N, C-alpha and C positions, 0 to 999 in steps of 0.2 A: 504494500498500499505506500510506503512510503517514496519507492521508484514512480510509481507511479503519480505521486502527490507533485515529485520535485518534476518529472518531465511536464506536467500540463500547466506548474506555475512558470516554467521557463518556455515552453510554447506561449502561452500569455504576453511573458516578456519581451519576449526577442520578435514577435508581431509589431507591438506596439512601439521596440525598438527601431525595429526597422521603418519603420513611418512616421515618426516624431522624427528621426535623424533625415528619411528622406526630403522631408516638409523643411529644416534648418539648412541640409544642404542647397535646398533652391533658391534659401532666400542669401545664402554665401555666396550662390555662384550670379545671383541678380546683382547683388550688390560688387561683386567683383567688374562684371563688365557692366557697368555704367560706372566704374571708379575708369577702369582701363580706357574706355573707351573716352569718357573726359579727358584723360590726360595727353591720351591719340590724337585728338584733335587740338590739343592744346598747344601741343609740341611733335604734332607733325609726323608722330610716329609712323612705320611702316604697317602694311594690314596684316605682312606675315607673323608679327610678332606678339599680335591681338590674342591671341587664342592661346599662345603659350604662357603670356603672363598670365590670363585668368586662369588657365588650369596651374600653374605653379604657385599662382596666390592662395587658389583654392588650399593647396600641400597645406601651406603653409600654416593658413587657418584652421584646419581639419583637427587637430589636437585639442584645440580649443573647443572646437562644436563637438565631441565626440560623448566626455564627461557629460554635458549638460543635457544632450540627446538620453543618456544612459539612465539619467536620474530622471528626467521628466515620462520615459516610457515605461520605469517599474514604478514611478506614482501612480499612472493612467492605468496600468493592469493592476495593479493591488487597488487603485479606487473600485474598477470594477468588480474586484473577488469581495469587495467589502461590502460595497452598495449590495449584489447581489446576496450575500450572506454564505456566499459560501466560502470564503476564508475563516467567519465564526464558525461555521459547521465542521469546519481540519479542525480549528482548537479546540473546539466544544468535544470534538473527538481523544483529547489527548496528545493532538501532535504537539511537541516542544518545540520551540521555535528556533532550534539550533537544523531543526529537518527544514524550516523554511529558508534561513538563512543559507545554507549548505550552496544549495544550485546558484543562486544569488552570487556566492560569494566565488564559484568558479567559473560562473560568465564573467564575473567582474576581473577578474587576475586573465583571463584569457583577453580580454580588451584592454586592460593595463598592458601587455607585453605589445598589443598590435600600436595603442599611443606610443611604449618608449620607442618603439621602432620608429616612428613618425618623428618625435620630438630627436630623438639621438640622429638620425639619420638622415632620414628624408626631407624634416622641413628645412633644417642646414642647408643641404644641396637646392631644396628650390628655392630659398633666398637669395644664396650665391649666384643661380640662374637667371632670378630677379633682375639683380643688381647688374649683370654681364649685359641681359639682352635692353634694360633701360640702357646703359652705356652706347651701344649698339647703335640704338635707335634715335637717340639725342645727335650722334653723328651723322647716321643716315637723311634723318629728317631734317637737317640744316641745308641738304643740298637735293632736296627731293624736289623734282619737277614741278616749276612753276606754272601755277594757272592763274588765268587773267581773272582779274574781277578781286585779286586778293590780294591782301602785304604780306611780302615774305622779308622777312629779317635775316640777316649774315652778320658773321662775325662779333657773335655776344651781342646785336644791339648794333653795332656801330653804322651800317649800311641797312636801308630799306628799301625794300624792291615794291613797285606797283605798276600793273598792265592794265590798261582798259578793257583791252580786247585782241584777238587773235585773228590773223588774217589765215586763210584757206593753206597756205603753204608752211603755217607756224610761224610766220614771222610776228611779234608782239606791238603793237601800235598804242601810242598814246600813253610811253611808258614814264613815271618819274619817280627818281630815287633821290634820295635824302642820305647825306652822307659825314659823319661827325669826323674832323680831322682835328686833332688837340685840343678838344672843350671847345672849338669856334664852326662858325656854318658861314658860308659863303654869303654876303648881304646883310640887311639889317633887320632884323625883325618886327613888324608891324610895319615899314613901308614899301611901298609899290613899285621898288625900283627892282626889276628881275633881268640877269643875262638867260637871253637865247642863245644856243648852241646846236649847229647842226653840221651831222658829221655824217660819213658815209659807214663807221661803227667805231667803237671805242670797248674799249676795255678798265674795267674795275677792279684793281686786285682785290681779291679779301684771303683772307687770313684761315686756312682750313685746320679747326681745329683739330689737336692733336689730340689721339685715343690716349689718354693716360691711365694707368691703374689707380682706382677709385680705392677712397679708403674701406675698406670691406666693414660691414656692418656686424656688431657682435653676433645677432641673429644667424648672419650667415657663416662664421667659424665653425669649421669640422669640430667633434663633439671633443676629440682624441687630445685638440690643441689649447681646450678651456683649462683645466686644471695644470696642463705643462707651463701657462705663463703666470706673472706673479699679478697680471692685472685682476683689480678685485672686481670690474664689470666682468669679466671673461668667468671667476666663480662665481657669482652671481647667476649668470648667466646658465653655467651649470646646474647649482641648484632648479632653478628654474624650467628647466628642460625635465628635471627630474621630478619636478612637484606634476606634473599632468599623468604621469601613470598612475600617482599614490592619491592624486584626486578621484582617479576614476573608483578605486577599490572605496577610499571613503566614503562617497557619495553614493554609492550600490548601497553600503551597508545602512547608511544613514536614510534612505531611501524608505524603507521596509518601514521602521514604526514612525516616520512620520506620516507615513500614506492611511496609518490608522486612522477610521471613521469612528464614527457615533452614529446610536441609531438614526436613521431617517437624514443625515447627512449627504449631500450630492456628489457623487464620485469625482468631481472636479473640485471639489470644496475645500482640495487642499494643496492647490496644483502653485498658489501664489509663495505658499510659507515654503515650497521648495525652490523657487524661482530667488526668492530673498536669501539662503540658505547660500542658494550658489555665487551669487552676487558678493556676498560677505567674506564666504571663504575666497573667491578670486579676488578681491578686493584688499584682504590681507597681507595675500600672497605675493600681490604685486608692489603691496605697499611695500612689505619685506624684501625684495628684491631690491628694490631702490636702497634703503637701509646700509642693504650686505655691501651692494655697492660703492656707497660713499663712505663705509667704514663705521656707521653707525650701530651696526650690530656685527658681533663679531665672528668670523668665519665660519668656526666651529658650530655655532647657533644653525646657522642656515635658514633656510625656511621650516627644519624642523617643528619648532613653537608650534607655525601655524596649524599643523598635520597635528601634531600631539593634539593640540587646544579642541579642533574639529573631532577627531577621534575619541576624546574622553565626554565628549556633548555628545556622540554616537552610542555610545556603553551606555552613556545614564538616560536617554532615550530608547534605547533599547531593552533596560532590567527594570525600570523605572514602575512598569505595571506590575511585576513581579514584586519590589520592593514594597511597593503601595500594598498588596494585598496580605502578605506576611503582615505588615503593620498592623491592619484594619483586623486581620486573624487573631493577634496578639490582643488588641486591643478589647475584639469581642470576648475576649478568652477571660482576660482579666474582668470584664465588666459582668462575666455570668459568675467569675469567683467571690466579688464581690457581693453577689448579689443573694449567693447562693450562703456566705458566711452572715 
């Protein structure tokens, strides 16, 4: 019976978790596409790099999405079980709480391993690819084909080019060029004096930006290099990457008692509580990362104090009903003994 109950709980959680994670992934991809398209339109990225930027951006943020997806999946699944009195019936039949937590712990450990692979290997590689693609796109966008009716800047803004139209043979017509030379303009601003030049051909030299190796973001540094460095930011980043798989396990264990409903409560009555817990947990971890990078916290402490605090809260919430029941039982026995005497 225990195996049947475990499989039943896992089937409920997996179905709900996949649905919730799918919705969150669609929202994430939508935001990524909007952000990348806005940046591409502003800075003239080539079309071929847009999809790559969307893909690698989603991979970088997937480790943040999976813990909240599992938390909401467990909350919604258990909300239905409690709302339909299935979990109440199982507990009334004498099923111990650890049998309910055991399949969830197994699922959480598997998912924590997947998140660890994402945070330690896939996400840094995706971040480095994003930096590389943006660098190449900026350089390619600097000299992408000029389209009539659009202003184009060259040389970091030192030259602005505009053509009103284009002839059938590709010749640009009614061309306007503005150049900045030694912080001086030719002519007097506000005056009506202009110089008209006619020429058969004209060459305006523009310095091609040299593609240099930009300073790597700490998010794109390989995990193997984080602990080898004496940089505090690198050590804080290592603890941050380690935090994601730990958060998966802790939140999964916390979701079970949080999903416990009172009679006549709706199945989604405690979803807001799960969201608040996640954002408090995430905010504490983010703050601890900043403190660790600045040297406010000792390096040995890391982010462990955040995990231990939430885990202690988890244990308290799990065992609080049994402690309360024992206390009431003792109070009842004491009251009966006093009345008998």
